[in-house]
PLY file of the C-alpha trace (Angstrom):
ply
format ascii 1.0
element vertex 159
property float x
property float y
property float z
element edge 158
property int vertex1
property int vertex2
end_header
6.63 16.86 -38.65
6.13 14.72 -35.84
8.73 16.31 -32.81
10.21 13.63 -30.19
9.93 13.16 -26.70
12.88 12.49 -24.52
12.23 8.58 -25.19
12.87 9.20 -29.08
9.46 8.32 -29.84
7.33 10.83 -31.79
3.65 12.40 -29.93
2.28 9.93 -31.67
3.63 7.14 -31.41
4.04 8.61 -27.61
-0.21 8.71 -26.85
-0.61 5.11 -28.78
1.90 4.07 -25.77
-0.25 6.36 -22.93
-2.84 5.11 -23.95
-2.01 1.36 -23.81
-0.42 1.68 -20.81
-3.67 3.04 -18.87
-5.51 0.62 -20.85
-3.41 -2.22 -19.60
-3.21 -0.70 -15.88
-7.26 -0.51 -15.97
-7.13 -3.92 -17.31
-5.40 -4.90 -14.61
-6.59 -3.32 -11.66
-9.89 -5.03 -13.05
-8.45 -8.50 -12.59
-7.39 -7.69 -9.16
-10.34 -6.15 -8.07
-12.46 -8.94 -9.66
-10.19 -11.34 -7.84
-10.59 -9.23 -4.46
-14.54 -9.32 -4.15
-14.64 -13.41 -5.16
-12.08 -14.01 -2.05
-14.47 -11.56 0.00
-17.33 -13.75 -1.67
-15.41 -16.88 -0.35
-14.99 -15.63 2.95
-18.96 -14.25 3.06
-19.46 -18.03 2.20
-17.19 -19.62 4.23
-17.95 -17.80 7.31
-15.06 -15.92 7.65
-17.10 -12.36 7.70
-18.92 -13.86 10.12
-16.51 -14.98 12.48
-14.73 -11.04 12.00
-17.93 -9.86 14.11
-17.31 -12.35 16.89
-14.10 -12.23 17.04
-14.79 -8.19 17.60
-17.60 -8.84 20.16
-15.44 -11.59 21.89
-13.02 -9.11 22.69
-14.87 -5.97 23.92
-16.44 -8.75 26.27
-12.64 -9.94 27.68
-11.16 -6.11 27.25
-14.59 -5.43 29.27
-13.98 -8.23 31.91
-10.56 -7.53 32.09
-10.56 -3.67 32.97
-14.07 -3.49 35.54
-12.08 0.25 36.19
-12.62 1.39 32.93
-14.85 4.35 32.25
-18.10 2.56 30.62
-18.23 5.65 28.69
-14.70 4.40 26.99
-16.51 1.51 26.27
-19.15 3.68 23.85
-16.51 6.28 22.54
-15.36 7.39 19.19
-12.34 6.37 19.78
-12.67 3.09 20.85
-15.14 2.46 18.09
-13.24 3.51 15.54
-10.30 1.12 17.02
-12.50 -1.79 16.57
-13.89 -0.85 12.96
-9.55 -0.51 12.23
-9.42 -3.63 13.66
-11.48 -5.63 11.81
-11.11 -3.99 8.63
-7.12 -4.28 8.82
-7.82 -8.51 10.21
-10.28 -8.44 6.43
-7.53 -6.91 4.73
-4.61 -9.07 5.94
-6.66 -12.15 5.07
-7.60 -11.03 1.66
-3.75 -9.97 0.95
-2.84 -14.17 2.04
-5.63 -15.31 -0.36
-4.45 -12.91 -2.47
-1.20 -14.40 -3.10
-1.86 -18.29 -2.33
-5.50 -18.99 -4.76
-5.73 -18.51 -7.97
-8.77 -16.64 -9.08
-9.83 -19.78 -11.07
-9.63 -21.59 -7.77
-11.48 -19.52 -6.02
-13.82 -19.17 -8.60
-14.20 -23.26 -8.18
-14.35 -22.98 -4.48
-17.13 -20.67 -4.47
-19.21 -22.14 -6.89
-18.83 -25.66 -5.25
-19.98 -23.69 -1.21
-23.05 -22.91 -3.04
-23.67 -26.27 -4.25
-25.73 -28.31 -1.79
-22.68 -30.21 -1.12
-20.62 -27.56 -0.48
-23.48 -26.47 2.31
-23.19 -29.82 3.59
-19.68 -29.41 4.13
-19.63 -26.08 5.65
-22.41 -26.51 8.52
-20.15 -30.08 9.30
-17.26 -27.89 8.90
-18.95 -25.56 11.32
-20.34 -28.04 13.45
-17.64 -29.46 14.25
-15.12 -26.16 15.02
-15.82 -26.23 19.07
-15.01 -29.89 19.70
-11.69 -29.52 17.50
-11.15 -26.38 19.35
-11.91 -28.23 22.47
-9.15 -31.51 21.56
-6.75 -29.16 20.43
-7.21 -26.85 23.52
-7.12 -30.06 25.89
-3.92 -31.35 23.70
-2.57 -27.97 24.29
-2.72 -28.20 27.76
-1.50 -31.81 28.05
1.86 -30.45 26.21
2.21 -27.70 28.28
2.14 -29.70 31.62
4.63 -31.95 30.03
6.94 -28.88 29.12
6.62 -27.93 32.62
7.78 -30.75 34.29
10.56 -31.47 31.48
11.73 -26.89 32.41
11.67 -28.10 36.26
14.11 -31.18 35.00
16.66 -28.49 34.65
15.88 -25.67 37.09
16.76 -28.24 39.85
20.00 -28.53 41.08
0 1
1 2
2 3
3 4
4 5
5 6
6 7
7 8
8 9
9 10
10 11
11 12
12 13
13 14
14 15
15 16
16 17
17 18
18 19
19 20
20 21
21 22
22 23
23 24
24 25
25 26
26 27
27 28
28 29
29 30
30 31
31 32
32 33
33 34
34 35
35 36
36 37
37 38
38 39
39 40
40 41
41 42
42 43
43 44
44 45
45 46
46 47
47 48
48 49
49 50
50 51
51 52
52 53
53 54
54 55
55 56
56 57
57 58
58 59
59 60
60 61
61 62
62 63
63 64
64 65
65 66
66 67
67 68
68 69
69 70
70 71
71 72
72 73
73 74
74 75
75 76
76 77
77 78
78 79
79 80
80 81
81 82
82 83
83 84
84 85
85 86
86 87
87 88
88 89
89 90
90 91
91 92
92 93
93 94
94 95
95 96
96 97
97 98
98 99
99 100
100 101
101 102
102 103
103 104
104 105
105 106
106 107
107 108
108 109
109 110
110 111
111 112
112 113
113 114
114 115
115 116
116 117
117 118
118 119
119 120
120 121
121 122
122 123
123 124
124 125
125 126
126 127
127 128
128 129
129 130
130 131
131 132
132 133
133 134
134 135
135 136
136 137
137 138
138 139
139 140
140 141
141 142
142 143
143 144
144 145
145 146
146 147
147 148
148 149
149 150
150 151
151 152
152 153
153 154
154 155
155 156
156 157
157 158
């Protein structure tokens, strides 16, 4: 005789549903892990991982420059090292979450495959080579914008 569980299924049916649920959960998790790994590979290929390291190094340099009075031991302390490690991890995870939400697994697969080709590598090299010039041009435009904004604000401050 089959006894029933609270959902009205007999025990055998409940076991089947549990097994299906576990299989489905594992399958979904495996797909998510696979997509995440592809996104991390995309970040590796495009230099995002290196950028995280460079940004951490630049951030540390800026903090040291702005805090010359800080005890030198602080910069080597476990607390500081852990804080930087936390920042790098959170930065990566925040970007992975954005990519997970906005890029399909097929898109990320296609992009990584392209970037590993000779043409994709040239594209990356050109992009990386030009980035400092783009940054410089954007900074110049931003400085000009800030000057125009200051002039415009002065008009409204003058009596």
